[in-house]
C-alpha positions in Angstrom: -21.2 -5.8 71.6 -21.5 -5.8 75.4 -19.8 -9.2 75.4 -16.9 -7.9 73.3 -16.6 -4.8 75.6 -16.4 -7.1 78.7 -13.7 -9.3 77.0 -11.6 -6.2 76.1 -12.0 -4.9 79.7 -10.8 -8.2 81.1 -7.6 -8.5 79.0 -6.8 -4.7 79.1 -4.6 -5.0 82.3 -2.2 -7.3 80.4 -1.5 -4.5 77.9 -1.3 -1.6 80.4 1.9 -0.4 82.1 3.3 -3.3 84.2 1.4 -6.0 82.3 3.0 -8.9 80.5 2.1 -7.4 77.1 2.5 -3.7 77.8 4.8 -3.2 74.7 1.8 -4.2 72.5 -0.6 -1.7 74.0 -0.7 0.4 70.8 -2.1 -2.7 69.0 -4.7 -3.3 71.7 -5.7 0.4 71.8 -6.1 0.4 68.0 -8.5 -2.6 68.1 -10.5 -1.2 71.1 -10.9 2.3 69.7 -11.9 0.9 66.3 -14.8 -1.1 67.8 -15.9 1.5 70.4 -15.8 5.3 70.8 -12.4 6.2 72.4 -12.6 7.4 76.0 -9.5 9.5 75.7 -10.0 13.0 77.0 -7.8 16.1 77.0 -6.4 17.0 80.4 -5.7 20.7 79.8 -6.3 23.5 77.4 -9.5 24.3 75.5 -11.0 21.4 73.7 -14.3 20.4 72.0 -16.1 17.1 72.7 -17.4 15.5 69.5 -18.6 12.0 68.5 -16.6 12.2 65.3 -12.9 11.3 65.5 -10.4 10.3 62.9 -11.4 6.6 62.8 -15.1 7.5 62.2 -14.0 9.9 59.4 -12.0 7.1 57.8 -15.0 4.8 58.1 -17.2 7.3 56.2 -14.6 7.4 53.4 -14.6 3.6 53.2 -18.4 3.7 53.0 -18.0 6.1 50.1 -15.7 3.7 48.4 -18.0 0.7 48.6 -19.9 1.6 45.4 -16.6 1.6 43.5 -15.6 -1.7 45.2 -18.8 -3.5 44.4 -19.0 -2.3 40.8 -15.3 -3.1 40.4 -15.9 -6.7 41.5 -18.8 -7.0 39.1 -16.9 -5.4 36.2 -13.9 -7.7 36.8 -16.2 -10.7 36.2 -18.0 -9.0 33.3 -14.7 -8.1 31.5 -13.4 -11.6 31.9 -16.5 -13.4 30.8 -17.0 -11.0 27.9 -13.5 -11.7 26.6 -13.8 -15.4 27.3 -16.9 -15.6 25.1 -15.9 -13.0 22.6 -17.5 -13.8 19.2 -20.0 -16.3 20.6 -23.6 -15.6 19.8 -25.7 -14.9 22.8 -22.9 -15.0 25.3 -24.7 -12.5 27.5 -27.1 -15.4 28.4 -24.3 -17.7 29.6 -23.3 -15.7 32.6 -25.6 -13.7 34.9 -24.9 -10.5 36.8 -24.4 -12.7 39.9 -21.9 -14.8 38.1 -19.9 -11.7 37.2 -19.9 -10.4 40.7 -19.0 -13.7 42.4 -16.1 -14.2 40.0 -14.8 -10.6 40.6 -15.4 -11.0 44.4 -13.0 -13.9 44.7 -10.4 -12.1 42.5 -10.5 -8.8 44.3 -10.7 -10.2 47.9 -7.1 -11.4 48.0 -5.9 -7.9 46.9 -7.8 -6.3 49.8 -6.6 -8.9 52.3 -2.9 -8.5 51.3 -3.2 -4.8 51.4 -4.7 -4.6 54.9 -2.6 -7.4 56.4 0.7 -6.1 55.1 -0.1 -2.4 55.6 -1.5 -2.7 59.1 1.4 -5.0 60.2 3.8 -2.3 59.2 1.7 0.4 60.9 1.5 -1.8 64.1 5.3 -2.4 64.0 6.0 1.4 63.8 3.5 2.2 66.6 4.9 -0.4 69.0 8.5 0.7 68.3 7.6 4.4 68.7 5.2 3.7 71.6 2.4 5.7 70.2 -1.1 5.0 69.0 -1.7 3.2 65.7 -2.3 5.7 62.9 -5.9 5.5 61.5 -5.0 6.7 58.0 -4.4 3.2 56.6 -8.0 2.3 57.1 -8.7 4.2 53.8 -5.3 3.6 52.2 -5.7 -0.1 52.5 -8.9 0.1 50.5 -7.7 2.6 47.9 -4.5 0.7 46.9 -6.4 -2.4 45.6 -8.9 -0.2 43.7 -6.1 1.5 41.7 -4.4 -1.7 40.7 -5.0 -4.1 37.7 -6.9 -7.2 38.7 -3.9 -9.6 38.0 -1.2 -7.7 39.8 1.0 -10.3 41.6 0.2 -10.3 45.3 3.9 -10.1 46.2 4.2 -7.0 44.1 1.2 -5.5 45.8 2.7 -6.3 49.2 6.0 -4.7 48.2 4.2 -1.6 47.0 2.2 -1.4 50.3 5.4 -1.6 52.4 7.1 1.1 50.2 4.0 3.4 50.5 3.7 3.0 54.3 7.4 3.2 55.1 8.8 5.6 52.5 5.6 7.5 51.7 4.3 8.1 55.2 6.2 6.7 58.3 9.5 8.4 57.4 7.7 11.7 57.7 6.2 10.8 61.0 3.0 8.9 60.1 -0.6 10.0 59.4 -0.9 13.7 59.2 2.7 14.3 58.4 3.1 12.7 54.9 3.5 15.0 51.9 2.4 12.3 49.3 -0.8 10.4 49.0 0.2 6.9 50.1 -2.2 5.0 47.8 -0.8 6.9 44.7 2.7 6.3 46.1 2.1 2.5 46.0 0.8 2.7 42.4 3.7 4.8 41.3 6.1 2.3 42.9 4.7 -0.6 40.9 4.3 1.5 37.7 8.0 2.5 37.6 9.5 -0.7 39.2 7.4 -3.2 37.2 5.9 -1.3 34.2 4.8 -4.5 32.3 2.3 -5.3 35.1 0.7 -1.8 34.9 0.4 -1.2 31.2 -0.5 -2.9 27.9 -3.7 -4.8 26.8 -3.1 -8.0 28.9 -3.2 -6.7 32.5 -6.7 -5.2 32.7 -8.6 -8.4 32.2 -8.1 -11.5 34.3 -5.9 -14.1 32.6 -5.5 -11.7 29.7 -2.2 -13.3 28.7 -3.9 -16.7 28.1 -7.0 -15.4 26.3 -6.6 -15.5 22.5 -7.4 -12.3 20.5 -8.1 -10.3 23.7 -9.1 -6.7 23.3 -8.5 -5.6 26.9 -6.7 -2.3 26.3 -8.0 0.7 28.2 -9.6 3.6 26.4 -6.6 5.8 27.0 -4.3 3.1 25.7 -6.3 2.9 22.5 -6.2 6.7 22.2 -2.5 6.8 22.7 -1.9 4.2 20.0 -4.2 5.9 17.5 -2.6 9.3 18.1 0.8 8.1 17.0 -0.5 7.4 13.5 -2.1 9.3 10.7 -5.4 10.8 11.6 -7.2 10.0 8.4 -6.3 6.3 8.3 -7.3 5.8 11.9 -10.5 7.9 11.9 -12.7 4.9 11.1 -11.1 2.9 14.0 -11.6 5.9 16.3 -15.2 6.2 15.3 -15.8 2.5 15.8 -14.4 2.5 19.3 -15.6 5.8 20.7 -18.9 6.4 18.9 -22.2 5.9 20.7 -22.2 2.3 19.7 -18.5 1.7 20.4 -16.8 -0.2 23.2 -15.5 3.0 24.8 -18.6 5.1 24.1 -19.5 7.9 26.5 -22.3 5.8 27.9 -20.0 2.8 28.6 -17.3 5.1 30.0 -19.8 6.8 32.3 -21.4 3.5 33.5 -17.9 1.8 33.7 -18.3 -1.3 31.6 -14.8 -0.9 30.1 -11.3 -2.3 31.1 -9.3 -0.5 33.7 -8.1 -0.6 37.3 -10.5 -2.3 39.7 -12.3 0.7 41.1 -11.7 3.6 38.7 -13.9 2.7 35.7 -17.5 3.7 36.8 -18.1 7.4 37.0 -21.6 6.6 38.4 -20.2 4.7 41.4 -17.6 7.4 42.0 -20.2 10.2 42.0 -22.2 8.2 44.5 -19.1 8.2 46.7 -18.6 11.9 46.1 -22.1 12.7 47.2 -21.5 10.7 50.5 -18.3 12.6 51.1 -19.8 16.0 50.4 -23.0 15.3 52.3 -21.0 14.3 55.4 -18.6 17.2 55.0 -15.6 14.9 54.7 -14.6 15.7 51.1 -13.6 19.1 49.8 -16.1 20.5 47.3 -13.5 23.2 46.4 -10.9 20.7 45.3 -13.4 18.5 43.5 -15.0 21.3 41.6 -11.8 23.1 40.7 -10.1 19.9 39.5 -13.2 19.2 37.3 -13.0 22.7 35.8 -9.3 22.5 35.2 -9.6 19.1 33.4 -12.6 20.3 31.4 -10.8 23.5 30.3 -7.7 21.6 29.3 -9.6 19.0 27.4 -11.7 21.8 25.6 -8.4 23.6 24.6 -7.2 20.3 23.0 -10.5 20.0 21.2 -9.9 23.4 19.6 -6.3 22.4 18.6 -7.5 19.0 17.3 -4.0 18.0 16.2 -4.6 14.2 16.7 -7.3 11.8 17.6 -6.5 12.0 21.3 -7.2 15.7 21.3 -10.4 15.4 19.3 -12.1 13.3 21.9 -14.9 15.5 23.4 -14.0 17.2 26.6 -16.6 15.5 28.9 -15.8 12.1 27.3 -12.1 12.8 28.0 -12.8 13.1 31.7 -14.9 10.0 31.9 -12.2 7.6 30.7 -9.2 6.7 32.8 -8.9 7.5 36.5 -9.7 11.2 36.4 -12.9 11.1 38.4 -11.5 8.6 40.9 -8.4 10.7 41.4 -10.6 13.9 41.7 -12.9 12.5 44.4 -10.7 10.2 46.5 -7.0 11.1 45.8 -6.7 14.8 45.3 -9.0 15.5 48.3 -6.7 13.8 50.8 -6.7 16.4 53.6 -3.1 15.7 54.6 -1.3 15.9 51.2 -3.7 18.6 49.6 -3.6 22.3 50.1 -5.1 23.6 53.4 -6.3 27.2 52.6 -9.5 27.7 50.6 -7.7 29.7 47.8 -4.9 27.2 47.9 -7.4 24.4 47.4 -8.8 26.0 44.3 -5.4 26.5 42.8 -4.2 23.0 43.8 -7.4 21.3 42.4 -7.4 23.4 39.2 -3.8 22.6 38.4 -4.4 18.9 39.2 -7.1 18.9 36.5 -5.0 20.8 34.0 -1.9 18.6 34.4 -3.9 15.4 34.4 -5.2 16.0 30.9 -2.0 17.7 29.7 0.2 14.7 30.6 -2.1 12.1 29.2 -2.5 13.8 25.9 0.9 15.4 25.2 2.8 12.3 26.4 1.2 9.3 24.6 3.9 7.0 26.0 2.2 7.5 29.4 -1.6 7.8 28.6 -2.8 8.4 32.2 -1.6 11.6 33.9 -3.8 11.6 37.0 -1.3 9.8 39.2 1.7 12.0 38.3 -0.3 15.2 38.3 -1.7 14.6 41.8 1.7 13.5 43.2 3.4 16.5 41.7 0.7 18.9 43.2 1.1 17.1 46.6 4.7 18.3 46.6 3.6 21.8 45.5 0.7 22.1 48.0 2.8 23.6 50.9 4.3 26.1 48.5 0.9 27.2 47.3 -0.4 27.6 50.9 2.7 29.6 51.8 2.1 32.1 49.1 -1.6 32.3 49.8 -1.0 33.0 53.5 1.8 35.4 52.7 -0.4 37.3 50.3 -3.1 37.6 53.0 -0.5 38.9 55.4 0.9 41.5 53.0 -2.7 42.7 52.1 -3.5 43.2 55.8 -0.2 45.0 56.4 -1.0 47.4 53.6 -4.4 47.9 55.1 -2.9 48.8 58.5 -0.4 51.2 56.9 -3.3 53.1 55.2 
């Protein structure tokens, strides 16, 4: 590291004012401060010295995402090999866990590379043109975007969605800290509405799904949506076969994550490990996580009581374990920029995220995953929630003074 520091110190004059590459100083500064603790200090006013800065906070979030990434790579290979050898006796012995992981690694790696290269290029371009430091927020966004995508999403679509998310979802508002929408969910929403055939159906969740005969790669929510459109009695046996303790989408499989889905959202275990890291380091909001869980659980339990169709009859805790509910709860809804800021506002924000996520996915079977829409909607409402929370506190204190 000392060698790297000396190299950076040698070339730094070229990027400083008066140097040949002074216009590219934001790019140099981003690279230097990523490798080493920034030596920037405040020149006036009260300030606190701390070893934790925004880049270090983002690195902690990336560490929390690693369990989801690693399991997602393994599950990508597992789903492909399982479908490839479907019906073959003893197919489990053909491929090892390492085979699953290596296959998934080489399939997921291009998604990560494209996400970071395209996203950081746009960030650097804006930083150079505006002559300010490169925003650190994309360190996490660049990892989140591939994790919420199907494995076979075309790379050019991914690049286009990244550009849209960075430019329209963040930079037009002023960059990191100013955006009102979660950039990763903005990228997913762009692809979902611009190219819906690449984000839905039973062919996109397993690699080469379009070429595998008799593939059963539909997500659990997709199966539930299909079953809920038809008569309950005639589909009860199919429902029991798929979602019972021995079924493909059993509670155990849904909790472990050995089911089709976006790269990083299937394993509740991996997500909970990430949640523990975020809570232990104080980066994640326990209020938002807990309130969103309670809101989703309550809404799912209400549907259990109504029991109008098979989608509503799925047990409440099972309902939360399928789809992207836990991933959205831990890594999306807790975004400190686009979420509510007050403690009471965080509880209201998280609770409504949970309620709307389950409500949208069950009531609208044409769109059997409501987490993305619910969180984006609540991102827009978060400032309004905080406004009324603050105003209520002001009014309460004014009444106290009057008394």
